[in-house]
MOPAC internal coordinates of N, CA, C and O (Angstrom, degrees):
PM7 1SCF
backbone

  N    0.0000 0     0.00 0     0.00 0    0    0    0
  C    1.4315 1     0.00 0     0.00 0    1    0    0
  C    1.5202 1   108.02 1     0.00 0    2    1    0
  O    1.2310 1   121.25 1   -51.40 1    3    2    1
  N    1.3368 1   115.21 1   128.60 1    3    2    1
  C    1.4573 1   122.06 1   176.26 1    5    3    2
  C    1.5244 1   109.89 1   -93.89 1    6    5    3
  O    1.2310 1   120.71 1   -51.41 1    7    6    5
  N    1.3254 1   116.25 1   128.59 1    7    6    5
  C    1.4857 1   119.28 1   179.00 1    9    7    6
  C    1.5278 1   108.02 1  -125.43 1   10    9    7
  O    1.2310 1   121.26 1   -42.27 1   11   10    9
  N    1.3190 1   115.19 1   137.73 1   11   10    9
  C    1.4664 1   121.04 1   175.80 1   13   11   10
  C    1.5140 1   107.86 1   -72.28 1   14   13   11
  O    1.2310 1   120.43 1   -47.43 1   15   14   13
  N    1.3137 1   116.79 1   132.57 1   15   14   13
  C    1.4691 1   122.75 1   178.62 1   17   15   14
  C    1.5094 1   110.60 1  -101.49 1   18   17   15
  O    1.2310 1   120.31 1   124.31 1   19   18   17
  N    1.3464 1   117.01 1   -55.69 1   19   18   17
  C    1.4515 1   120.17 1  -173.78 1   21   19   18
  C    1.5030 1   110.54 1  -168.09 1   22   21   19
  O    1.2310 1   121.00 1    -4.07 1   23   22   21
  N    1.3374 1   115.69 1   175.93 1   23   22   21
  C    1.4618 1   121.82 1   166.03 1   25   23   22
  C    1.5110 1   107.85 1   -78.18 1   26   25   23
  O    1.2310 1   119.57 1   -29.44 1   27   26   25
  N    1.3151 1   118.43 1   150.56 1   27   26   25
  C    1.4341 1   122.55 1  -177.56 1   29   27   26
  C    1.5396 1   112.91 1   -58.04 1   30   29   27
  O    1.2310 1   120.48 1   141.29 1   31   30   29
  N    1.3596 1   116.68 1   -38.71 1   31   30   29
  C    1.4699 1   119.24 1  -179.82 1   33   31   30
  C    1.4980 1   115.98 1   -71.29 1   34   33   31
  O    1.2310 1   119.74 1   175.89 1   35   34   33
  N    1.3093 1   118.11 1    -4.11 1   35   34   33
  C    1.4681 1   120.00 1   176.25 1   37   35   34
  C    1.5176 1   112.92 1   -76.98 1   38   37   35
  O    1.2310 1   119.73 1   165.44 1   39   38   37
  N    1.3287 1   118.12 1   -14.56 1   39   38   37
  C    1.4583 1   122.07 1   177.23 1   41   39   38
  C    1.5044 1   107.54 1  -125.53 1   42   41   39
  O    1.2310 1   119.38 1   -90.19 1   43   42   41
  N    1.3074 1   118.78 1    89.81 1   43   42   41
  C    1.4448 1   122.72 1  -177.51 1   45   43   42
  C    1.5451 1   113.65 1   -60.33 1   46   45   43
  O    1.2310 1   120.25 1   -25.97 1   47   46   45
  N    1.2887 1   117.13 1   154.03 1   47   46   45
  C    1.4712 1   121.82 1   178.90 1   49   47   46
  C    1.5369 1   110.02 1   -53.37 1   50   49   47
  O    1.2310 1   121.71 1   -44.01 1   51   50   49
  N    1.3099 1   114.34 1   135.99 1   51   50   49
  C    1.4782 1   119.67 1   178.77 1   53   51   50
  C    1.5062 1   115.31 1    82.23 1   54   53   51
  O    1.2310 1   120.43 1  -172.34 1   55   54   53
  N    1.3588 1   116.79 1     7.66 1   55   54   53
  C    1.4624 1   119.45 1  -176.53 1   57   55   54
  C    1.5199 1   110.22 1  -124.45 1   58   57   55
  O    1.2310 1   121.33 1    -3.84 1   59   58   57
  N    1.3227 1   115.05 1   176.16 1   59   58   57
  C    1.4754 1   122.37 1   174.64 1   61   59   58
  C    1.5112 1   107.62 1  -140.93 1   62   61   59
  O    1.2310 1   121.15 1   -22.63 1   63   62   61
  N    1.3393 1   115.41 1   157.37 1   63   62   61
  C    1.4496 1   120.88 1  -179.29 1   65   63   62
  C    1.5147 1   107.32 1  -151.00 1   66   65   63
  O    1.2310 1   121.22 1   -35.55 1   67   66   65
  N    1.3673 1   115.28 1   144.45 1   67   66   65
  C    1.4541 1   119.23 1   178.78 1   69   67   66
  C    1.4970 1   109.64 1   -93.52 1   70   69   67
  O    1.2310 1   120.99 1   -34.11 1   71   70   69
  N    1.3483 1   115.72 1   145.89 1   71   70   69
  C    1.4369 1   123.72 1   174.98 1   73   71   70
  C    1.5205 1   107.44 1  -134.70 1   74   73   71
  O    1.2310 1   121.50 1   -39.36 1   75   74   73
  N    1.3176 1   114.74 1   140.64 1   75   74   73
  C    1.5027 1   120.48 1   175.24 1   77   75   74
  C    1.5285 1   107.25 1  -109.54 1   78   77   75
  O    1.2310 1   120.81 1   -71.89 1   79   78   77
  N    1.3004 1   116.06 1   108.11 1   79   78   77
  C    1.4499 1   123.05 1  -176.40 1   81   79   78
  C    1.5113 1   112.53 1  -123.60 1   82   81   79
  O    1.2310 1   119.52 1   -59.74 1   83   82   81
  N    1.3077 1   118.53 1   120.26 1   83   82   81
  C    1.4525 1   123.35 1   177.14 1   85   83   82
  C    1.5270 1   113.21 1    48.45 1   86   85   83
  O    1.2310 1   120.40 1  -135.80 1   87   86   85
  N    1.3226 1   116.83 1    44.20 1   87   86   85
  C    1.4483 1   121.18 1   179.31 1   89   87   86
  C    1.5058 1   116.52 1    80.91 1   90   89   87
  O    1.2310 1   120.74 1  -177.17 1   91   90   89
  N    1.3261 1   116.20 1     2.83 1   91   90   89
  C    1.4877 1   122.30 1   177.96 1   93   91   90
  C    1.5382 1   109.50 1  -105.51 1   94   93   91
  O    1.2310 1   121.02 1   -51.43 1   95   94   93
  N    1.3206 1   115.65 1   128.57 1   95   94   93
  C    1.4569 1   121.46 1   173.45 1   97   95   94
  C    1.5489 1   105.55 1   -93.98 1   98   97   95
  O    1.2310 1   121.44 1   -66.53 1   99   98   97
  N    1.3376 1   114.85 1   113.47 1   99   98   97
  C    1.4653 1   121.92 1  -175.81 1  101   99   98
  C    1.5089 1   112.61 1  -123.21 1  102  101   99
  O    1.2310 1   120.30 1   -30.78 1  103  102  101
  N    1.3071 1   117.03 1   149.22 1  103  102  101
  C    1.4716 1   122.36 1   171.87 1  105  103  102
  C    1.5433 1   107.19 1  -113.19 1  106  105  103
  O    1.2310 1   122.48 1   -44.59 1  107  106  105
  N    1.3063 1   112.86 1   135.41 1  107  106  105
  C    1.4394 1   120.66 1   171.85 1  109  107  106
  C    1.5362 1   105.22 1  -106.76 1  110  109  107
  O    1.2310 1   120.18 1   -53.03 1  111  110  109
  N    1.3132 1   117.26 1   126.97 1  111  110  109
  C    1.4586 1   121.75 1   174.43 1  113  111  110
  C    1.5320 1   108.42 1  -118.60 1  114  113  111
  O    1.2310 1   121.29 1   -45.55 1  115  114  113
  N    1.3326 1   115.14 1   134.45 1  115  114  113
  C    1.4945 1   121.24 1  -177.51 1  117  115  114
  C    1.5080 1   106.65 1  -111.20 1  118  117  115
  O    1.2310 1   121.32 1   -75.44 1  119  118  117
  N    1.3551 1   115.08 1   104.56 1  119  118  117
  C    1.4742 1   120.91 1  -175.60 1  121  119  118
  C    1.5284 1   109.89 1  -131.34 1  122  121  119
  O    1.2310 1   120.90 1   -53.65 1  123  122  121
  N    1.3241 1   115.88 1   126.35 1  123  122  121
  C    1.4716 1   121.06 1   176.15 1  125  123  122
  C    1.5070 1   112.82 1    51.38 1  126  125  123
  O    1.2310 1   120.35 1  -131.80 1  127  126  125
  N    1.3345 1   116.93 1    48.20 1  127  126  125
  C    1.4678 1   122.81 1   177.52 1  129  127  126
  C    1.5075 1   114.22 1    67.96 1  130  129  127
  O    1.2310 1   119.70 1  -165.48 1  131  130  129
  N    1.3521 1   118.18 1    14.52 1  131  130  129
  C    1.4483 1   121.38 1   175.35 1  133  131  130
  C    1.4813 1   109.08 1  -122.89 1  134  133  131
  O    1.2310 1   121.42 1   -27.35 1  135  134  133
  N    1.3405 1   114.88 1   152.65 1  135  134  133
  C    1.4593 1   122.47 1   176.97 1  137  135  134
  C    1.5243 1   108.51 1  -111.88 1  138  137  135
  O    1.2310 1   121.28 1   -50.23 1  139  138  137
  N    1.3176 1   115.16 1   129.77 1  139  138  137
  C    1.4433 1   121.50 1   177.30 1  141  139  138
  C    1.5202 1   110.26 1  -117.75 1  142  141  139
  O    1.2310 1   120.47 1   -35.27 1  143  142  141
  N    1.3125 1   116.70 1   144.73 1  143  142  141
  C    1.4584 1   122.09 1   179.63 1  145  143  142
  C    1.5135 1   107.99 1  -123.58 1  146  145  143
  O    1.2310 1   121.30 1   -51.85 1  147  146  145
  N    1.3531 1   115.12 1   128.15 1  147  146  145
  C    1.4634 1   120.14 1  -179.55 1  149  147  146
  C    1.5311 1   109.26 1  -138.59 1  150  149  147
  O    1.2310 1   120.86 1   -18.01 1  151  150  149
  N    1.3306 1   115.97 1   161.99 1  151  150  149
  C    1.4614 1   120.02 1   171.59 1  153  151  150
  C    1.5396 1   108.36 1   -59.43 1  154  153  151
  O    1.2310 1   121.00 1   -35.63 1  155  154  153
  N    1.3154 1   115.70 1   144.37 1  155  154  153
  C    1.4745 1   121.45 1  -172.17 1  157  155  154
  C    1.5351 1   114.34 1   -92.98 1  158  157  155
  O    1.2310 1   120.52 1  -176.02 1  159  158  157
  N    1.3351 1   116.61 1     3.98 1  159  158  157
  C    1.4715 1   120.01 1  -178.74 1  161  159  158
  C    1.5099 1   109.08 1  -119.30 1  162  161  159
  O    1.2310 1   121.39 1   -42.34 1  163  162  161
  N    1.3212 1   114.95 1   137.66 1  163  162  161
  C    1.4585 1   121.01 1   177.63 1  165  163  162
  C    1.5096 1   111.29 1   -61.64 1  166  165  163
  O    1.2310 1   119.52 1   -41.50 1  167  166  165
  N    1.3230 1   118.53 1   138.50 1  167  166  165
  C    1.4502 1   120.82 1   179.48 1  169  167  166
  C    1.4908 1   113.32 1   -75.48 1  170  169  167
  O    1.2310 1   119.18 1   171.80 1  171  170  169
  N    1.3000 1   119.17 1    -8.20 1  171  170  169
  C    1.4670 1   121.01 1   177.97 1  173  171  170
  C    1.5406 1   112.39 1   -85.30 1  174  173  171
  O    1.2310 1   119.77 1   123.42 1  175  174  173
  N    1.3186 1   118.04 1   -56.58 1  175  174  173
  C    1.4684 1   120.49 1  -176.36 1  177  175  174
  C    1.5080 1   113.94 1  -134.04 1  178  177  175
  O    1.2310 1   119.82 1  -167.41 1  179  178  177
  N    1.3302 1   117.95 1    12.59 1  179  178  177
  C    1.4327 1   120.95 1   176.04 1  181  179  178
  C    1.5252 1   116.01 1    77.36 1  182  181  179
  O    1.2310 1   120.27 1  -160.21 1  183  182  181
  N    1.2840 1   117.10 1    19.79 1  183  182  181
  C    1.4905 1   120.41 1   179.83 1  185  183  182
  C    1.5268 1   110.67 1   -63.61 1  186  185  183
  O    1.2310 1   120.56 1   -32.47 1  187  186  185
  N    1.3320 1   116.54 1   147.53 1  187  186  185
  C    1.4543 1   120.63 1   176.48 1  189  187  186
  C    1.5056 1   111.36 1   -75.03 1  190  189  187
  O    1.2310 1   120.59 1   -76.05 1  191  190  189
  N    1.3658 1   116.47 1   103.95 1  191  190  189
  C    1.4458 1   119.35 1  -172.19 1  193  191  190
  C    1.5370 1   113.63 1   -66.83 1  194  193  191
  O    1.2310 1   119.64 1   161.83 1  195  194  193
  N    1.3186 1   118.30 1   -18.17 1  195  194  193
  C    1.4642 1   121.63 1   176.85 1  197  195  194
  C    1.5555 1   110.69 1   -63.50 1  198  197  195
  O    1.2310 1   120.38 1   159.65 1  199  198  197
  N    1.3343 1   116.87 1   -20.35 1  199  198  197
  C    1.4476 1   120.87 1   178.26 1  201  199  198
  C    1.5455 1   110.03 1   -89.17 1  202  201  199
  O    1.2310 1   119.93 1   177.34 1  203  202  201
  N    1.3088 1   117.73 1    -2.66 1  203  202  201
  C    1.4659 1   121.89 1  -179.49 1  205  203  202
  C    1.5141 1   110.69 1   -82.93 1  206  205  203
  O    1.2310 1   121.92 1    12.57 1  207  206  205
  N    1.3337 1   113.93 1  -167.43 1  207  206  205
  C    1.4794 1   121.18 1  -178.67 1  209  207  206
  C    1.5048 1   109.65 1  -112.78 1  210  209  207
  O    1.2310 1   121.15 1   -40.17 1  211  210  209
  N    1.3365 1   115.40 1   139.83 1  211  210  209
  C    1.4363 1   122.76 1   175.16 1  213  211  210
  C    1.5140 1   107.59 1  -112.75 1  214  213  211
  O    1.2310 1   120.43 1   -61.04 1  215  214  213
  N    1.3094 1   116.78 1   118.96 1  215  214  213
  C    1.4735 1   122.14 1  -179.38 1  217  215  214
  C    1.5443 1   106.47 1  -127.94 1  218  217  215
  O    1.2310 1   120.33 1   -76.13 1  219  218  217
  N    1.3279 1   116.98 1   103.87 1  219  218  217
  C    1.4588 1   118.60 1  -171.86 1  221  219  218
  C    1.4860 1   108.57 1    65.43 1  222  221  219
  O    1.2310 1   119.86 1    54.33 1  223  222  221
  N    1.3279 1   117.87 1  -125.67 1  223  222  221
  C    1.4613 1   119.99 1   176.16 1  225  223  222
  C    1.5303 1   111.50 1  -107.31 1  226  225  223
  O    1.2310 1   120.21 1  -153.90 1  227  226  225
  N    1.3096 1   117.21 1    26.10 1  227  226  225
  C    1.4702 1   122.15 1   176.89 1  229  227  226
  C    1.5124 1   109.68 1  -109.55 1  230  229  227
  O    1.2310 1   120.25 1   -57.68 1  231  230  229
  N    1.2919 1   117.13 1   122.32 1  231  230  229
  C    1.4512 1   125.51 1   177.87 1  233  231  230
  C    1.5042 1   110.14 1  -105.39 1  234  233  231
  O    1.2310 1   120.93 1   -57.88 1  235  234  233
  N    1.3420 1   115.84 1   122.12 1  235  234  233
  C    1.4732 1   121.48 1  -178.78 1  237  235  234
  C    1.5010 1   109.64 1  -105.58 1  238  237  235
  O    1.2310 1   121.13 1   -51.10 1  239  238  237
  N    1.3244 1   115.45 1   128.90 1  239  238  237
  C    1.4737 1   121.61 1   178.31 1  241  239  238
  C    1.5304 1   110.21 1   -65.76 1  242  241  239
  O    1.2310 1   120.60 1   -39.10 1  243  242  241
  N    1.3581 1   116.45 1   140.90 1  243  242  241
  C    1.4841 1   118.65 1  -179.09 1  245  243  242
  C    1.5190 1   114.87 1   -75.75 1  246  245  243
  O    1.2310 1   119.21 1   162.25 1  247  246  245
  N    1.3509 1   119.11 1   -17.75 1  247  246  245
  C    1.4553 1   120.67 1  -176.27 1  249  247  246
  C    1.5201 1   113.75 1   -90.93 1  250  249  247
  O    1.2310 1   120.76 1   120.22 1  251  250  249
  N    1.3208 1   116.15 1   -59.78 1  251  250  249
  C    1.4859 1   119.19 1  -174.06 1  253  251  250
  C    1.5198 1   112.10 1  -117.94 1  254  253  251
  O    1.2310 1   119.91 1  -172.07 1  255  254  253
  N    1.3060 1   117.78 1     7.93 1  255  254  253
  C    1.4769 1   124.90 1   170.50 1  257  255  254
  C    1.5118 1   113.32 1    67.78 1  258  257  255
  O    1.2310 1   120.04 1  -154.17 1  259  258  257
  N    1.3277 1   117.53 1    25.83 1  259  258  257
  C    1.4774 1   119.20 1   168.17 1  261  259  258
  C    1.5357 1   106.57 1   -58.15 1  262  261  259
  O    1.2310 1   120.18 1   -28.58 1  263  262  261
  N    1.3322 1   117.26 1   151.42 1  263  262  261
  C    1.4506 1   119.93 1   177.19 1  265  263  262
  C    1.5273 1   109.17 1  -125.53 1  266  265  263
  O    1.2310 1   121.86 1   -40.10 1  267  266  265
  N    1.3329 1   114.04 1   139.90 1  267  266  265
  C    1.4593 1   122.57 1  -179.38 1  269  267  266
  C    1.5255 1   110.75 1  -124.85 1  270  269  267
  O    1.2310 1   120.51 1   -34.97 1  271  270  269
  N    1.3274 1   116.63 1   145.03 1  271  270  269
  C    1.4791 1   122.26 1   174.14 1  273  271  270
  C    1.5317 1   104.95 1   -86.36 1  274  273  271
  O    1.2310 1   120.62 1   -62.83 1  275  274  273
  N    1.3161 1   116.42 1   117.17 1  275  274  273
  C    1.4576 1   122.65 1  -175.64 1  277  275  274
  C    1.5169 1   111.51 1   -62.60 1  278  277  275
  O    1.2310 1   120.22 1   141.26 1  279  278  277
  N    1.3276 1   117.18 1   -38.74 1  279  278  277
  C    1.4730 1   118.49 1  -174.60 1  281  279  278
  C    1.5135 1   115.04 1   -66.38 1  282  281  279
  O    1.2310 1   120.20 1   158.23 1  283  282  281
  N    1.3533 1   117.23 1   -21.77 1  283  282  281
  C    1.4725 1   116.74 1   179.00 1  285  283  282
  C    1.5567 1   112.77 1  -139.11 1  286  285  283
  O    1.2310 1   119.90 1  -178.77 1  287  286  285
  N    1.3357 1   117.79 1     1.23 1  287  286  285
  C    1.4760 1   121.81 1   175.94 1  289  287  286
  C    1.4963 1   114.83 1    80.67 1  290  289  287
  O    1.2310 1   119.80 1   176.60 1  291  290  289
  N    1.3237 1   117.98 1    -3.40 1  291  290  289
  C    1.4890 1   119.25 1  -175.61 1  293  291  290
  C    1.5211 1   113.41 1   -67.95 1  294  293  291
  O    1.2310 1   121.57 1   -26.06 1  295  294  293
  N    1.2960 1   114.60 1   153.94 1  295  294  293
  C    1.5009 1   122.08 1   176.16 1  297  295  294
  C    1.4950 1   109.81 1   -78.75 1  298  297  295
  O    1.2310 1   120.47 1   -53.95 1  299  298  297
  N    1.3065 1   116.71 1   126.05 1  299  298  297
  C    1.4498 1   121.64 1   175.13 1  301  299  298
  C    1.5241 1   110.47 1   -95.46 1  302  301  299
  O    1.2310 1   121.33 1   143.07 1  303  302  301
  N    1.3609 1   115.07 1   -36.93 1  303  302  301
  C    1.4375 1   119.53 1   179.35 1  305  303  302
  C    1.5505 1   108.64 1  -148.57 1  306  305  303
  O    1.2310 1   119.55 1   -41.39 1  307  306  305
  N    1.3124 1   118.46 1   138.61 1  307  306  305
  C    1.4820 1   123.89 1  -179.12 1  309  307  306
  C    1.5197 1   110.28 1   -79.94 1  310  309  307
  O    1.2310 1   121.77 1    -1.00 1  311  310  309
  N    1.3180 1   114.22 1   179.00 1  311  310  309
  C    1.4720 1   126.07 1    32.68 1  313  311  310
  C    1.5422 1   114.11 1   -84.26 1  314  313  311
  O    1.2310 1   118.11 1   169.14 1  315  314  313
  N    1.3012 1   121.21 1   -10.86 1  315  314  313
  C    1.4824 1   120.18 1   177.05 1  317  315  314
  C    1.4876 1   108.47 1   -60.96 1  318  317  315
  O    1.2310 1   120.10 1   -34.81 1  319  318  317
  N    1.3300 1   117.41 1   145.19 1  319  318  317
  C    1.4587 1   120.96 1   174.65 1  321  319  318
  C    1.5281 1   112.98 1  -126.88 1  322  321  319
  O    1.2310 1   120.75 1   176.36 1  323  322  321
  N    1.3228 1   116.17 1    -3.64 1  323  322  321
  C    1.4736 1   121.22 1   177.87 1  325  323  322
  C    1.5226 1   109.25 1  -108.13 1  326  325  323
  O    1.2310 1   120.53 1   -43.55 1  327  326  325
  N    1.2865 1   116.59 1   136.45 1  327  326  325
  C    1.4897 1   121.49 1   178.19 1  329  327  326
  C    1.4842 1   110.37 1   -68.19 1  330  329  327
  O    1.2310 1   121.73 1   -22.02 1  331  330  329
  N    1.3541 1   114.29 1   157.98 1  331  330  329
  C    1.4545 1   122.55 1   171.98 1  333  331  330
  C    1.5248 1   108.53 1   -77.80 1  334  333  331
  O    1.2310 1   120.85 1   -38.53 1  335  334  333
  N    1.3208 1   115.98 1   141.47 1  335  334  333
  C    1.4606 1   119.10 1   174.00 1  337  335  334
  C    1.5171 1   107.82 1   -72.18 1  338  337  335
  O    1.2310 1   120.30 1   -46.33 1  339  338  337
  N    1.3139 1   117.04 1   133.67 1  339  338  337
  C    1.4771 1   121.96 1   174.31 1  341  339  338
  C    1.5235 1   109.58 1  -110.46 1  342  341  339
  O    1.2310 1   121.58 1   -24.98 1  343  342  341
  N    1.3086 1   114.59 1   155.02 1  343  342  341
  C    1.4640 1   122.56 1  -177.51 1  345  343  342
  C    1.5065 1   110.55 1  -127.25 1  346  345  343
  O    1.2310 1   120.89 1   -35.82 1  347  346  345
  N    1.3100 1   115.90 1   144.18 1  347  346  345
  C    1.4858 1   121.40 1   175.94 1  349  347  346
  C    1.5228 1   108.58 1   -66.02 1  350  349  347
  O    1.2310 1   121.81 1   -41.28 1  351  350  349
  N    1.3556 1   114.14 1   138.72 1  351  350  349
  C    1.4578 1   120.89 1   175.39 1  353  351  350
  C    1.5164 1   107.64 1  -115.13 1  354  353  351
  O    1.2310 1   121.43 1   -31.73 1  355  354  353
  N    1.3456 1   114.87 1   148.27 1  355  354  353
  C    1.4555 1   122.69 1   178.72 1  357  355  354
  C    1.5576 1   107.32 1  -132.87 1  358  357  355
  O    1.2310 1   121.27 1   -46.27 1  359  358  357
  N    1.3308 1   115.18 1   133.73 1  359  358  357
  C    1.4586 1   119.88 1   175.19 1  361  359  358
  C    1.5192 1   109.63 1  -105.11 1  362  361  359
  O    1.2310 1   121.50 1   -52.65 1  363  362  361
  N    1.3443 1   114.73 1   127.35 1  363  362  361
  C    1.4611 1   122.13 1   176.38 1  365  363  362
  C    1.5061 1   109.85 1  -138.31 1  366  365  363
  O    1.2310 1   120.36 1   -59.05 1  367  366  365
  N    1.3285 1   116.92 1   120.95 1  367  366  365
  C    1.4429 1   120.62 1   175.30 1  369  367  366
  C    1.5290 1   114.11 1    50.76 1  370  369  367
  O    1.2310 1   120.45 1  -127.91 1  371  370  369
  N    1.3060 1   116.74 1    52.09 1  371  370  369
  C    1.4805 1   122.05 1   179.12 1  373  371  370
  C    1.5223 1   113.64 1    63.56 1  374  373  371
  O    1.2310 1   119.99 1  -159.32 1  375  374  373
  N    1.2902 1   117.63 1    20.68 1  375  374  373
  C    1.4886 1   122.56 1   179.32 1  377  375  374
  C    1.5362 1   106.53 1  -122.94 1  378  377  375
  O    1.2310 1   121.91 1   -33.71 1  379  378  377
  N    1.3424 1   113.96 1   146.29 1  379  378  377
  C    1.4591 1   119.17 1   178.23 1  381  379  378
  C    1.5372 1   109.13 1  -107.86 1  382  381  379
  O    1.2310 1   120.77 1   -49.32 1  383  382  381
  N    1.2961 1   116.13 1   130.68 1  383  382  381
  C    1.4835 1   124.78 1   178.28 1  385  383  382
  C    1.4941 1   108.58 1  -118.43 1  386  385  383
  O    1.2310 1   121.45 1   -28.86 1  387  386  385
  N    1.3179 1   114.83 1   151.14 1  387  386  385
  C    1.4543 1   120.66 1   174.11 1  389  387  386
  C    1.5184 1   109.74 1  -122.04 1  390  389  387
  O    1.2310 1   120.92 1   -33.17 1  391  390  389
  N    1.3077 1   115.85 1   146.83 1  391  390  389
  C    1.4721 1   121.04 1  -179.56 1  393  391  390
  C    1.5092 1   105.92 1  -102.09 1  394  393  391
  O    1.2310 1   121.22 1   -65.61 1  395  394  393
  N    1.3490 1   115.28 1   114.39 1  395  394  393
  C    1.4852 1   121.36 1   176.07 1  397  395  394
  C    1.5002 1   108.05 1  -102.34 1  398  397  395
  O    1.2310 1   120.66 1   -46.58 1  399  398  397
  N    1.3368 1   116.34 1   133.42 1  399  398  397
  C    1.4964 1   120.38 1   178.61 1  401  399  398
  C    1.4918 1   110.17 1  -117.64 1  402  401  399
  O    1.2310 1   120.10 1   180.00 1  403  402  401

């Protein structure tokens, strides 16, 4: 299922923003002219990752400082040990869509 998330200009380059779509909490990160979509809660303790820090393509959890690679969701540093789920993004006519399965 493809769902519209936002206009491209709603997530400026080098930033991230949380969206709640159809019961899914998602983060969109705009890095190096690409848009990435990931689950918005840390896999360790459920922290809201939108309150964390984005440095390049490294997302740091605001609670226990787990780090994730935005481009693939993998854990760079614990205490989290499970990757973030990532979702395919599609750009159409200056709009960003995500594919939820």
